[in-house]
N, C-alpha and C positions, 0 to 999 in steps of 0.2 A: 539399792539396786533393783526393787519391784518397779521405780518410777523411771527407770530409763528411758522407755520408749515414750514417755508422756511430755519430755522436754525436747526442743531442738538442739541440738549438738550434745545432748547430754553423755553421749558415750565416749566422746573425748575428754571427759572430765571427772575420770575414776583415779588419776594417778594420785593417790594419797594412802598413806598406810592405815588401813581400816581396821578396827576390831569386828570379831563377829565371823571370821573367814569361815571357821570349821561350820557353823549354822547355815551359811550362804552356799557352801559345798555341798552340804548335806540336802538342803532345799531342792537347788538348780540342778544338781547331780543326776537326781532321778528323771530328768527330762531325756538324757542320752538313753540309746534302746540297744543293748546287746546283753549277752551274757556277763561279759567282762564288769560293763558299766554297772549292770542289775546287782552283782556279787558285791562290787565296792561301794554303791550306794543303794543299800536294800530298799524295798519299799514299792508301792504302786508307782508305775510311771505315769507322770501327769503330761498332758500337752502343753506346750509353751504358753498358750494364752490362758490356762487354768493356774500353771505354776506362777505366773506374775498377775494373778489376781484380775484379769481382764475378761474372766467368764467364769460361771458356777453359780451366779446368783438368779433365782427363780422370781419371775416377773407374776402379776396376776391375772385372773381370767380374763380371757378375751370374748367379746360375742359381737360378730358381724352384723349389723342391722339390715343389710340388704341380702347377701349370700346365705345368711343364717349359720355361718361357720362358728363353731364354738370351740376354743382352746382352753382347756382346764387350766392350762400354765402357759405364759409365755417366757422369754428368756431375759438374758443380762440387760439387754438394752431397754426393754420394757421397764425392768426393776428399776434402772438409772433414771428414766422418767418419772416414774411414780415417785421416787425419793425426791427428785426436783421439784414436783408440785407441792409434795408434803411440806419440804423445807423452803420453799419459796419466799422470798421477802416481799413478794407482791400482797396486799391486803386483798382478801376477797370481798366482792360486792355482796352486800346482803341482801336477799330477795323478801321481798314484803312476807309478814310473818304475823298469823293471829296468834299463834301458839308456838311454844318451844318445848323440842323432846330431845331427837338425838341430831346434833349438828353434823350435817353433812356437807362436805365441799365438792364443788363440780368445777372441774377444769376442761376448757374447751380449746384443744389443740388442731389448729388447722396444718396439716402436714403439707410441707412446700414441694413444688415439682422439683423431682431429684434427677441429676444428670448420673447415670450409670457407667459412663465412659470411665470415671477415675473415682473412687470412692476412698481414696487414700487419706486417713486420718491426719488431720492438720494438727501438728504438735503445738505445745505451748511456746510462748517466747523465751528466749534463753536467758532473762534477766534474773529467774530465780536459780539457773544453773549457774549463774556467774560466781555467786556465794561459794561455790566449789572451790574457788581460787584460794579462799583461806585454808582449808586444810591441806591444799597442793602446797602452798607455800611454805606451810609449817612444817609438813614432812621433808620438803627439800632442804630446808633450813637446818632440822635438827639432825638430818643426813649428814650434811657439810659438817656441823658442829662435833658430830661423833667421830668424822675422820680427823678433823684437827686436833682432837684430843687422844687421838690414835686408838680409839676403841673401835676396832674392825669387828668385834662381834655384834655390836649394837648398829655400827654403820651397815654391815650387810644385811641384817635383819629389818632395819627400815627400808633399805633399798629393796630389798625383796618383797617388802608389802607394797612398796610403791608400784613396782613391776607387774607384781599378780592382780591388785586391785585394776592397775590401767587395763592390762590385757584383758581381763576378764570382762569390765565394764564395756570395753569395744568389741569384743567379739558377742556378747549378749546384746549390745544395744546396736548391732547393726542390721537386725531384722526390720521388715516393712509390715507397719500396723493398718490394716484395711479393715472395710468392713464387709461381710458377708451376708448376702441375703438372696431371696426369690425374686429375680429381676424381672422377669418375662411371666406373669401369671396367665392363665389360660385366655383364650380369644373369647372375647365377649364377657368378661367378669365384669360385674356392677362396680359400683363405687365401693371403695374401701371402708366407707364410715362404719365406725362401731364403737363398743366402750370396753375400757378396762375396768373390772370391779375390784374394788379393796374392799376391806372391811366396813366402813362407814362412806367412804369417799367414791368417785367415779372420775373418770377421765374419759372425755367425748373424743374420738379420732375422727378428723374430717379430712378427706382427700381420696387420691386415687387409690387403686389396689394397690399397685406396683410400689406406689410410695408409702402406704402404712405397713407394707410387708417389712420395711426396714425396721419399724418398731416393734411388730408384734413376732416377726420370723428371722430378725437380723441379729448378728452376733459380731463381734471384733474376730479377726483373723490375724494371727501373727506368724510371719513368714520368716523363718531364721534359716541361716544358711545351714548346710548339711544334712538336710532333711532325708530320710526318717532318723538315722541313727545319731545326729547331732553329736559328733566325734568330738569337735571342737569344744562344745561344752563341756563335755566330760573332761577333756584334758584341763581346761580352767579350772574345773572344780577339784580335780587332783592337785594342781597347783596350789589352791587356796588351802587344802588339807596340808599339803608340805609345809607351806607357810607356817600355820598354825604349830605343827609339831616340832619345826624348827625354832620357832621364836619362842616355844614353851620349854625349849631343852637349852638353847643358847644365850637367851637374854640375863639369866640368873649368872653368867660367865662374865658378863663386862662389868665396866666400874660404874661407880654412883653417877657419875656424869653422863655416861651413855645411857643408863638405864632411865635418869631422869628425862633425857633427851627422846627416849624412845616412849616413855609415859606423855610426853608432852605432845608428840605427834597422834597418840592414841586418843587424849581427850579433845584436840582440835577435831580428829575425824568423828569422834563421838558427838560431838557437838552438833556438827553439820547434818549427821545421819539423824539426830534427833529432830533437827528442822524438817527434814525432808520426811520423817514419819509422823511429825505433827499435822502435814497436810492432809486434807481429807481426799483420799485416792478416788473414791465415788464421785466426788463433787467434780475432780479435775477430768475425770473419764466423760461425765456428763457433758460438761463444757467443750470436749473435744468433739463429743457426739453430736451436740446439737450445732457446732461451728461447722461440722462437714457437711451434715445435711441442709444446713441453711435455715435451722429452727431458730428464731429468736424469742428470748423469753418474755419480751414485751408484747410480742402477739398472742400469747396465750392469756386468755380470759379465764379469770377465776370468780366463782361466785360462791355464796355460802347459804345453804338451805336450813331452817330451823327444824326440818322434820324430814323423815324418809320419804314420806308419800310427795312431799313438795319437791325433793330431789328426783324422783322418779318421774314424775309428771313434766317438770321441766326438761329432763334429760329427752323425754319422747318428744315434745314439741320441738326441742332443738334439731335431733336427729331428723325430723320429717319438715324442718324448713326448707322452704323454698323448691318443694318438690311437687310436681303436677297432680291435681287431685280428678279423678279418684286415685287414692294411692295404689301403686304398683310395685312390687318387688320389695316392699317392706311391710312388717306386719309389727304395728305398734303393739297390738297384744302380748307379741312373744317378748319385747323389750321391758314392758311392766313386770311379767312373770318373771323374768330375771333378776329384776330390782327389787319387787315385793311379791315373793311367791305365796303368800298367805292363800288358802284357798277356801276360807269360811265365805258363805254367802254374802256378807257385807263388803268383803273385799273382791269378791267375783263382780258384784255390782258396780263397787268404785271403779274398777279396771273398764268394764262396759262403758261407762260415763265418760271417762277420760279418753279411750279409744274413739268414743262418737264425736267428741269434740275436737280430737286432732284430725280427724279425717274431714273435717268442713273446710270449705274453701276459703281463701283469705278474703275477708270482709263479711264474712257470714258471723252470726251472732254466737259468741261463745257463751254457754250455759252452763254454769255449775250451783245454780240454786236448788237446793234441796226439796222447795216445793214442787218443782217441775219434776222431779223423780219419783218412780213408781216404788213406794216402800211397803207394798202389802205383802203379809207374812213376817215382816219384822216387829220385835218389840221395842219398848221405848229405849232401852239400853242400846240397841242395834242402829236405831233410826239417830240417836245421839252421836253414835260413833261416825255414822255414814255421813251425817252434815259436818261433823269436824273434819273428814277426810275430804270432803268435796270442797270445803274452805281451804285447805292445803292444796288441793289441785288449781283453785282460782288463785291462791297467792302465787303460785307457780307461773300460772299464766300471765298474770300481771307483770312479774319480773322479767319473762320472756318478752312480752311487749316494749318493755322499756329498753333491753337489751337491743331488740330489732330496731326501735326508733332512734338510740345513738348510733348504731351502725349504720343507719341510712343517713343522719346526718352527718357522720365523718366522712361518708362516701360522697355525698354531694360537696361538701366544703374541699374536699381533694380534688374533684374533677372541675371546681370553678376556680 
């Protein structure tokens, strides 16, 4: 029932005698809001989008590179995106590495231009939902066989299960699933480039502010009929509870054949429900979200850095890519502080060197040689550490140049 909004035409395919009606009633009955329904279905009232697990997950920290906006946590859609990059089948391109420490994954997501006239979520194909014909046919056949053997108790209970399941699926599945976000940012807002920070990994977002907002501030919005009381959902939940109680009381009164028919319909429905439960809901939601905003998995670039310092330097170079020099509106030092906040003199010197190289114009010599860095005041241990950190930054820059050359070659090939 929780995936009814994710499949095209799924609301029409609930006409079978399904087990678990009591649990479904208790779960979705709390969507209804009135004293009567709160007394019948006690517990906190959940908005529909939370009840159907379309919201409620927390995304990672977001730092905007131009505006300086810092969001300590993002929402459900950012969570889906991070899970998608973590579990992606795409093999990340390894950056040059002189040493190996903490492996960090860097994903570059170029958010496409989004049209806000209609952000209605595109549901999945009906192919999976067609499998519902199996429990539907079994329920109908067992209902007919019960009538042929004159077992009216079992006939009535199977028929009641078909009706209550079908009506509930239709009512609940009649909602519209959209994406709600900040569609019009403030005038003069800079580019929406920024980073999503995970424990060891980072996602670089590139795009306009209004488009990046879909990921950082957007959420699914489920519009069901009857808002705000949702009386129809309360009635369906009540019907499911009545079904549970009547089946509990009357099925033992039926004949052996009728009880066998009832059990057969339950087993068929259980098998279909188990199939639906085996599907990764977050994977389905992520696919629908990406399809709706036009984000293709193949356009997401993925890299792997062998150290966190390489990851930080590479991220800084990517965020400052193609920006006019001298840099305006973006502070590379702030980006590095978010990624490697160590405040020792060695790390401060390293950040200064990286920022100095990032600020250089295209074509200028990039120099990470430790011999050209003032190390006065550092002991031998600190000098050795700084030398390693500068080598990490050089590896990151070499990987950045390789990426830029490949993108340039691909662009030239397409234009020709």
